[in-house]
C-alpha positions in Angstrom: 0.2 -0.2 0.0 1.8 3.3 -1.1 2.3 5.9 1.6 0.4 9.2 2.2 3.1 11.0 0.8 3.0 8.6 -2.3 -0.6 9.3 -2.9 0.1 13.0 -2.3 3.0 12.9 -4.9 1.2 11.2 -7.5 -1.9 13.4 -6.8 0.4 16.6 -7.2 2.0 15.2 -10.5 -1.2 14.2 -12.0 -2.5 17.5 -11.1 0.2 19.6 -12.7 -0.2 17.3 -15.9 -4.0 17.9 -15.9 -3.0 21.9 -15.6 -0.3 21.6 -18.5 -3.0 20.1 -20.6 -5.9 22.5 -20.0 -3.3 25.4 -20.5 -2.6 24.1 -24.0 -6.4 24.4 -24.8 -6.5 27.4 -23.3 -3.5 28.9 -25.4 -4.8 26.9 -28.6 -8.2 29.3 -27.8 -10.1 26.5 -27.5 -11.0 27.1 -23.7 -12.0 30.3 -22.1 -10.2 31.3 -19.0 -13.0 30.6 -16.6 -13.6 27.8 -18.4 -10.2 26.6 -17.6 -10.8 27.1 -13.7 -14.3 25.6 -13.7 -12.5 22.1 -15.4 -9.6 22.0 -13.6 -11.5 22.6 -10.1 -14.0 19.7 -11.3 -11.5 17.4 -12.3 -9.2 17.9 -8.9 -12.6 17.7 -7.0 -13.3 14.3 -8.3 -9.8 13.3 -8.4 -9.4 13.9 -4.7 -12.5 11.9 -4.1 -11.3 8.9 -5.8 -13.4 9.4 -9.0 -10.3 9.2 -11.2 -10.9 10.4 -14.9 -8.3 9.1 -17.5 -4.7 9.2 -16.0 -4.2 12.3 -18.8 -6.5 14.2 -16.8 -9.5 16.4 -18.3 -10.1 16.6 -22.1 -11.2 19.8 -23.1 -14.5 20.4 -25.1 -14.9 18.7 -28.4 
């Protein structure tokens, strides 16, 4: 069983990766700033509650 620190480190890496992906969508003009904040908050909330979205993080609008 992973330690609390391992879980915390993994969550930080996952959140950083999700943040990078969402920022790329914002930079590409596919996602407005407020949509970015909402999407990231929803993904982090789900991740912290154990409802892990895809390992790559949240996916932007189609």
